[in-house]
C-alpha positions as CSV (number, residue, x, y, z in Angstrom):
1,M,-15.1,-2.3,-2.1
2,A,-11.4,-1.3,-2.2
3,T,-11.8,0.6,1.1
4,N,-12.2,-2.7,3.0
5,L,-8.5,-3.2,2.5
6,T,-6.3,-3.0,5.6
7,P,-3.2,-0.8,5.6
8,A,-1.0,-3.9,5.0
9,L,-3.1,-5.1,2.1
10,A,-3.2,-1.7,0.5
11,W,0.6,-1.5,0.7
12,R,0.9,-5.0,-0.8
13,R,-1.2,-3.9,-3.7
14,L,1.0,-0.9,-4.4
15,R,4.1,-3.0,-4.0
16,E,2.9,-5.6,-6.5
17,G,2.0,-2.8,-8.9
18,N,5.4,-1.2,-8.6
19,E,7.0,-4.6,-9.1
20,R,5.2,-5.0,-12.5
21,F,6.3,-1.5,-13.5
22,V,9.9,-2.2,-12.6
23,N,9.8,-5.5,-14.6
24,G,8.2,-3.9,-17.6
25,E,5.0,-5.9,-17.1
26,S,2.5,-3.2,-16.2
27,S,-1.1,-4.3,-16.7
28,H,-2.6,-0.8,-16.9
29,P,-5.7,-1.8,-14.8
30,N,-9.0,0.3,-14.4
31,Q,-8.1,2.6,-17.4
32,N,-11.0,1.8,-19.8
33,A,-14.4,3.3,-20.5
34,S,-16.4,0.9,-18.3
35,R,-14.2,1.9,-15.4
36,R,-14.7,5.5,-16.1
37,S,-18.5,5.0,-16.2
38,E,-18.7,3.1,-12.8
39,L,-16.8,6.0,-11.1
40,V,-19.1,8.8,-12.1
41,E,-21.1,8.7,-8.8
42,T,-18.4,7.5,-6.4
43,Q,-14.8,6.8,-5.6
44,N,-13.2,4.4,-3.2
45,P,-9.4,4.8,-3.5
46,F,-7.4,2.3,-1.5
47,A,-4.4,4.6,-0.9
48,V,-3.6,8.3,-0.9
49,I,-0.2,9.1,-2.4
50,F,1.4,12.4,-1.3
51,G,4.4,12.8,-3.5
52,C,6.7,15.2,-5.2
53,S,5.5,17.0,-8.1
54,D,8.4,15.9,-10.3
55,S,7.2,14.9,-13.8
56,R,9.0,11.6,-13.5
57,L,7.0,10.5,-10.5
58,A,3.5,9.8,-11.9
59,A,1.9,7.8,-9.2
60,E,-0.6,5.7,-11.3
61,I,2.1,4.7,-13.7
62,I,4.8,3.7,-11.2
63,F,2.3,1.7,-9.1
64,D,0.4,0.4,-12.1
65,V,-3.0,1.4,-11.0
66,G,-5.9,3.2,-12.7
67,L,-8.9,5.5,-12.3
68,G,-10.3,5.6,-8.9
69,D,-7.5,3.6,-7.3
70,V,-5.4,6.2,-5.6
71,F,-6.1,9.7,-4.3
72,V,-3.1,11.8,-5.2
73,V,-1.7,15.0,-3.7
74,R,1.6,16.5,-5.0
75,T,3.8,19.4,-4.1
76,A,7.5,20.0,-4.9
77,G,9.6,18.2,-2.4
78,Q,6.4,16.7,-0.9
79,V,6.1,19.9,1.3
80,I,3.2,20.0,3.6
81,D,0.9,23.0,3.9
82,D,-2.7,23.5,5.0
83,A,-4.2,22.5,1.7
84,V,-2.2,19.3,1.8
85,L,-3.4,18.5,5.3
86,G,-7.0,19.2,4.3
87,S,-6.7,17.0,1.3
88,L,-5.1,14.2,3.2
89,E,-7.7,14.6,6.1
90,Y,-10.4,14.4,3.5
91,S,-9.0,11.1,2.1
92,V,-9.0,9.6,5.5
93,A,-12.1,11.0,7.1
94,V,-14.5,11.0,4.1
95,L,-13.1,8.4,1.8
96,G,-11.8,6.0,4.4
97,V,-8.5,5.5,2.8
98,P,-6.4,2.9,4.7
99,L,-2.9,3.9,3.7
100,I,-1.1,7.2,3.3
101,V,2.1,7.1,1.2
102,V,4.7,9.9,1.4
103,L,6.6,9.6,-1.8
104,G,10.1,11.1,-2.4
105,H,12.7,10.4,-5.0
106,D,16.4,10.5,-5.7
107,S,18.0,13.6,-7.2
108,C,15.0,15.8,-6.0
109,G,15.3,19.3,-7.3
110,A,13.6,20.8,-4.3
111,V,15.9,19.0,-1.8
112,T,19.0,19.9,-4.0
113,A,17.9,23.6,-3.9
114,T,17.5,23.4,-0.1
115,R,21.0,21.8,0.3
116,D,22.5,24.6,-1.9
117,A,20.7,27.3,0.1
118,V,22.0,25.8,3.4
119,E,25.6,25.6,2.1
120,T,25.8,29.0,0.4
121,G,23.5,31.0,2.8
122,E,21.6,32.4,-0.3
123,M,17.9,31.9,-0.2
124,P,16.0,31.6,-3.6
125,A,13.5,34.3,-4.5
126,G,9.7,34.2,-4.6
127,F,7.7,31.2,-3.2
128,I,10.6,28.7,-3.9
129,R,11.9,30.2,-0.7
130,D,8.9,28.8,1.2
131,L,9.6,25.3,-0.2
132,V,13.2,25.6,0.9
133,E,12.4,26.8,4.4
134,R,10.1,23.8,4.9
135,I,12.6,21.3,3.7
136,T,15.6,22.9,5.6
137,P,15.1,20.8,8.9
138,S,15.5,17.6,6.9
139,V,18.7,18.9,5.2
140,L,20.2,20.1,8.6
141,T,19.3,16.7,10.2
142,S,21.1,14.8,7.4
143,L,24.2,17.0,7.7
144,R,24.3,16.5,11.5
145,N,24.1,12.8,10.9
146,N,27.1,13.0,8.5
147,Q,24.9,12.2,5.5
148,P,25.8,15.0,3.0
149,E,24.3,13.3,-0.2
150,V,21.1,14.6,-1.7
151,N,19.6,11.1,-1.7
152,D,20.2,10.8,2.0
153,M,18.4,14.1,2.5
154,V,15.5,12.9,0.4
155,V,15.0,9.9,2.7
156,E,15.3,12.1,5.8
157,N,12.8,14.6,4.2
158,V,10.3,11.6,3.5
159,K,10.6,10.5,7.2
160,Q,10.2,14.1,8.6
161,M,7.2,14.9,6.4
162,S,5.6,11.5,7.4
163,H,6.0,12.4,11.1
164,R,4.7,15.9,10.5
165,L,1.5,14.6,9.0
166,A,0.9,12.4,12.1
167,D,1.9,15.3,14.4
168,S,-0.1,18.1,12.7
169,S,-3.4,16.4,12.0
170,R,-5.6,15.0,14.8
171,V,-7.8,13.3,12.1
172,I,-4.7,11.3,10.8
173,S,-3.2,10.6,14.2
174,T,-6.6,9.3,15.5
175,A,-7.0,7.1,12.5
176,I,-3.4,5.7,13.0
177,E,-4.1,5.0,16.7
178,E,-7.3,3.2,15.8
179,G,-5.6,1.1,13.1
180,R,-7.8,2.5,10.3
181,T,-4.8,3.9,8.4
182,A,-1.0,3.8,8.4
183,V,1.6,6.2,7.0
184,I,4.5,4.9,5.0
185,G,7.4,6.7,3.5
186,L,8.8,5.6,0.2
187,S,11.9,6.7,-1.8
188,Y,11.6,6.2,-5.5
189,R,14.7,5.4,-7.7
190,L,14.4,7.1,-11.0
191,A,16.7,4.8,-12.9
192,E,15.2,1.5,-11.6
193,G,11.6,2.7,-11.1
194,R,11.5,1.0,-7.6
195,A,9.9,2.5,-4.6
196,D,11.8,1.5,-1.4
197,L,10.1,1.5,2.0
198,V,12.0,3.9,4.3
199,S,9.6,4.6,7.2
200,G,6.3,3.5,8.6
201,I,3.9,4.8,11.3
202,G,1.0,2.6,12.4
203,E,0.4,-1.1,12.0
204,L,1.4,-2.6,8.6
């Protein structure tokens, strides 16, 4: 079963899939009718990917995996709310997933909107404001660290959201302490298709 993987082996499997994708050698595993049939009663994903909703960031494609391989949660700017925490806790506590991936990407629209709001003092309308408010600490930290580029802010946001998961959820923090799961932060480069490791919490 896939859930017997350690956090380190789960990360290796994702890394190898991303390498195939980058090199144009995707194998498109677990995407046929027999795989669909065997998953009707059960699922054993080996990683949960909490990523940005950006249409260019389709997790199964960029990591070259298929049905039943990864449990995916997505919000713009990979912003955390109670539904996200509940989904991630489910993946760890019920599905036994050994790796949580927080996936950001360069040129992120949500992070760009937040930087613009911080610089102009003008907040966007509607619920976009909620996204901006949650990303603002990452933008402010980047600016304090003399990193004014959006892509620096993306990396900072990935790191802060990763730590927020571990800080906010007793289920996740306990799983990390016991070595049952780890949290890694990745920053995806749209042009190259490569996901770079930018942070890690727990044993890998």
